[in-house]
Residue, then its C-alpha position, 0 to 999 in steps of 0.5 A: m306696371i302697377l305691380e312687381v313682385n321679384d323672387i320672393y321667399t315666405s314662410y310661417g315659422l319653418s314652413q316654407i311656402l314660397f320659392g322665388i315668384s316672380l310676376n307682374v300685373d300691367e295697369g288695367e289687366c286681370v291676371a290669374l294666379l292658378g293652381r290647386n289648393g295648398v300651392g302658395k297661390t293666398t301666401t303670394l296675396r298675402s306677402i304682396m298686401g304685407l299680411t306675411a311679410p317676404k323673408s327676400g325677394t321685392v314687392v314693387y307698387k307702382g314703382s315703389d318698393i313695399t316689401g313687408n310694410a304693414a298691411f294698412r299702409v299698402a291698403k291706403m296706397g290703393v291696393g285692395f284685398v278681398p279675403e277668401e275667408r270674407r270676414i264681413f261684420p256680422d251683426l252690422s247691417v249691409r249698408e254699414n259694412l259697406e260704410t267699414g270700406r270707406k277711404p278717400a282714394a289713394g290718388p287724384n284720379g278716378k271716379e270715387w267709389t260710393i254705395e250707390r256705385v257699389h249697387e251699380i255692381f251688385p245691384i242685388l246689395e241694394g235691396l238688402g241693405d238693412r240686414k245683418g251681414g250674418h244673414l245673407s248667403g254665402g254669394e251675397q256675403q262675397m259681393l258685399t266684401v267685394g263692394r266693401t273693399l272697392m269703398g275703399n278705392p284701390d287701384l289694384l284689387l287682389l281676390d282671393e277665391p272668390s268662387e270658393g263654395l258658391a253655387p254654379l249660378v252664383v259663380r256665373d253673376l260674381s263671373q259677370q259683376i268682375a267682368r264688368l269691374k275689369d271693363e271699368g278699369m280696374t286692375i285684378l289678381l284673381c287667385e283661384q283654384n277654378a280655372k275656368f271660372a279664372t281664365g274666363l274673365s283674366d289676360r294672363a295667368y300664373i300657374l304655381e306649384k310647390g311654391q313655385v311658377r311653372f307657367a306664365g303666360s297669356i290665356d290663349e298659350l294655356q289653353g292651347n297647352e294640354e300637357i301643362r293644363q293636365q299636369y297642373l290644374g287637373l284639366 
């Protein structure tokens, strides 16, 4: 098991957001974290990444307790975080943005990510190498953000609402690209409101509501549970 989140409680100041969240991700899996806006999905990713430390509970990555570690330390251990806001450098070119993410692999195993390898996953970026990040479309920026994160050679990829605000055709292309990452062995925790997008990529799912896990199971189990889908996902 690559990631274990055990009974974490996280708050922003006096506002309690997470109430005993527990989940796990096995190596090579894509696991979906589903739910409506404001249920605690992003806070869960931030708690794992060390951006918002849990008040209690533990986050264990590859057998090591990383609870409350600084984000740069978590990244150095091999966790890559793709934020919803993308946060590219608008005045840098696509190639320069990718270079800013370059870090050595956390371990000796696996093929290192290079700009050429990122182009294999996101071929559109190859033709945009000299374009400023701020001149890209939303979909191109999303691909650039994922590519920049991959340049850090993560073993676990945290994706926060990657389809948010993108046109349907762009979402379709992004789905194919994430599926290819999974086929190459990347472990992914995917936070999404778009349940159709997420379940098409994932092996298992957790559904959050009011900072708590309301469902945990395989995608087949979720698809077969109409009550859960209607109550928590509006499907």
